[in-house]
N, C-alpha and C positions, 0 to 999 in steps of 0.2 A: 593931599586930598582933603576936602572939607568933609569930615566925618559926620557933622551935624546934618548936612544936606544929604549925605549918603544914607543916613539913618532914615530920614524922611522919605527918600525914594524907596527904601526897603519896605517901609510901612505901607506906602501906596501900592507897591507890587504885591504885598501880602493881602491887602484888603481888596485890591482891584478897583479902587475908587479913591479919588482925591477927597471926596466928601467924607467918606468913612475914615480916611487917614487923618483928616482935619479934626474929626470928632475924637479920634483915639488919642491924639497928642494935644488936644485942646488949643489949637491955633486956627486962624481963618483959612478958608480954601485958597484965597489969593496968595497967602504966605506960603502955603504948601507948594503951589504951582511955581512961585518965585524961586523957592529953594531948589526944586528939581531943575528948573531952567538954569540956575546958577551952576549946578553940578554938570549939566550937559555941556555948558560952555567951558567949564574947567577941563573936562576930559575929552572934549571934542567929539562926542557921540550923542546921537539921538536915542533917548531911553523910553520915552512915552509918545504915543500918537493918539490924537482924538478919535473917539469911536461913539458916534451919536452924542448922548449926554455924558458919556464916560470916557475912559481912556483904555488903551491896551498896550502891552509891552512890545517894543520892537525886538528884533533879534538880539541887538546889543543889550537891550534891557533884560531880556530873558537870560542871557549868558552872565550878565553882571549879578543878577539875582542869586545865582548859584553860589557866588562868593560872598555876597552880603549875608546870606543865610548862615554860612559857616562863621563869618566874622561876628555877627551879633549873637549867635548861639554860644560861641566861645566867650564873648563878653559876659553873657549871663552865667556861664560856668565860673568865670573869674570872680564875678561879684558874689556868687554863692560860696566860693572857696574862701574869699576874704572874710565873709560873715562867719563862716565856720572857724576860720583861724582866729578871729577876734574872740570867739567863744571858747577857744581851746579844744575844738573837736577834731582838728587836723593839725599837722605840723610835726615837729621833732622835739623830743625832750632828751637832753644830754645830762647825765648824772655821773659825777665822780665820787667815789667812796673808798674809805679804808676798809681793812679786812672784815672787822666785825659786822658793821652795817651791811656791807656788800654781800656777805654770805649768810647772815642770820636774820636780817630785817627786810632788806629791799626785795628779795625774791617774792615774799608774800604781798608786800605793798604793791609791787609792780604787777603782780598777777591780778589783784583786785582792781587796780587802776585800768589795766588793759581791757578788763571786762566792761568797764564803763565807757572807755574811750578807745575802741578798737582800732581807729584810724590814726592814732598817734604813733609815730615811729619813736622807739625808745632805745637809747644807747647807754649802757652802764659800763663804766671803766673802774676797775678795782686797782687801787694804788696806794702809796703811802700818803701821809697827811700833807707833807710839803708839796708833793706833786699835785694832789687834789686841789690845794689852795691855788697853786699856780695856774692850773687848768681853769679854775673859776675866774681868776683875775684876767686871763688872756682870752676869755669868752669861748673857751673850748668846752666848758660845762655851764649848764644853766644853774645848777645847784650842786652842793657837795655835802656829803654826810661824813662826819669825822668822829672816830671813837678814840677815847683815851686822853685827849688833850682839849683844852679850851683856851686858846691863845688870843691876845689882843692883836688886831691888825688894822691899819688905817683904812684899808679898802674893803674889809670884810665884816659883815654882821653875823654874829654867832648867836644862835638860839638853842639852848639846851633842851633836848626832847625828854630825856630821863637819865637816871644814873644806873648803870649796869654794875651789879655786884660781882666781886671776885670770890670764888668758892674753893674750899679744900674738898676734894672728892676722892672716894675710895670705891672698891668693889662692894657689892651689897653684903658680902660675907666677911668683910674686914672687921676687926675688933672695935674700930672707931666709928663704924657705920651708924649714922643717926644719933651718935653720942655727943655729949658735951664734954670737951676736954680743953686743956690749956694750950697755948701756943707752944710752950716749951715741950709739952708731951708730944705734940704733933711733929715738932722738929727732930725728934728722936727716931722717927720712922724714915725708911728710905723713900726718896722722891723720884718720880719720873718727871724729868725736866724737858722743856722745849729747848731748842737750839740756843746757844749763847747770843744774847742781844735781843731775845724776844721780850715783849713788854711784861708778860706774866712773870717771867723769871726775874727781871729787874725789880718789879714790885715786891716779890717775895724776899729778895736780898735786902731791899730797903726796909721792909717790915722787920726783919731780924735785927738789923742795925739799930733801928729806932727803939726796939724793945730789949736791946742788949742781950740777944739770944744768939747762940751759935747757929750758923747756917746749916740746913739739913745736908745729909750726904746724898750725892748724886748716884742713885741706884741704876738709873737708865737715862740716856739722853736721846731724844727723838727729834727728827727734823720736821715733823708735821703733827697737826692736831689729831688726825685719825689714828696715827700710830701711837700717840701718847694715850689717848682715851682707851684704845684697844688693850694696851699693856696693863692699864689699871683695871679694866673690866676683867681681865684674866686672873686678877688676884694679887698683882704685885704693886706695893707701895701706894703713895699718895701723889696727886698732882694738884696744881693750883691753876684754875682756869676761870674764864668768864662764865657768868651764869648763862649767857646766851649760847655758849658752846656746850654747856653741860646739862641744861634743863631737860632737853628731850630724852637724854639717856637716863636721867634720874626719874622722869615721868614713867618711863618703861620699866624701871626697876633694875636697869643694867648697872647703874652706879648709885652711890649714896653720898649725901652731903655730911660733912663733919661740922658740928656746931662748936666753933672755936671761940672760947670766952673772950668777950670784950674786943673782938677784932671785926672790923667792917671796912673793907677796901672797895672803893667804887671807881668806875670809869664813866665820865660823862659821854653821852652820845649826843652830838649836836648837828643841827642843820645849818649850813653856811650859805649866805647869799652875798651878792655885791651890794655895798652901801650905795645909797642914792641912785639905785638902778632898778627899774620896775621889772618884776618877773614876767617872763613870757606867759601867755595864757595857758599853755600846756603845763608849765612848771607851777603856776599858781593853782591850777586844778589838782595837780599831784600833791602839793603841800596841804591843800585843804582836805583832800581825801584822807591824808594821814591824820590830821588834827581832828577831824570829825569823829574818829573812832576812839572812844574812851580807853579801850584796852589795846590799841594797836601797838603801843610802845612798851608793853609789859609782857 
């Protein structure tokens, strides 16, 4: 069916006049009449009939108008949606992230983003770095946030957002709380460790090897962050955690940081995107909303 002719018929039906329709779409009256005649011939129905100096809709014309109104209303909605999609006001944002950004950064960032863009559907997947990168490469994620590593990959662009420090923390009543001590002194205290294979535990082991210091004794081993933090808060031992994991407890006074001399261990927190691939509008708006806040990553 000739949609151009159908549109012209629809405008004639809405205006009730060939003259007004011609003025609306800025073509001549004969051209309007010709297009309607062409449509009538194509569908084999009479749509308009003369009435004095004007026209009126035939029964076929009235029935067809019910559908043309739905069709062109839908077209307007589609055009509006496309324009909103281009601006990043609608659509879907898929994010893949490792543990630290997924749990300690993205909740706030996404809450702020949704207040600005309430019609964007957001999906956040928490996974390990390898799977996050694979999801990005396979277009299962628009962007990825990776903590702890900064690797080179031929298909991925890495941008470091900031460096997350690793802290030695104790209960507020511990003898080392807010004190400056040596690494060797710290290692004499019992430690509350995360499960074997955790990144914080591996970093501490490496730190001891580099400084030629014996590893601390394992006072307790916990399988989760909350359990680890809780044990230390209750007054037992030291733990070695990300500043993102500990700063809220320290701000409340539940934990205290130890100032270990000459030791500064950091994790890069990076945003990853596909090389040579434009970000979707929702993803671009999300990245910009992060970057525009001076303190969003601290």
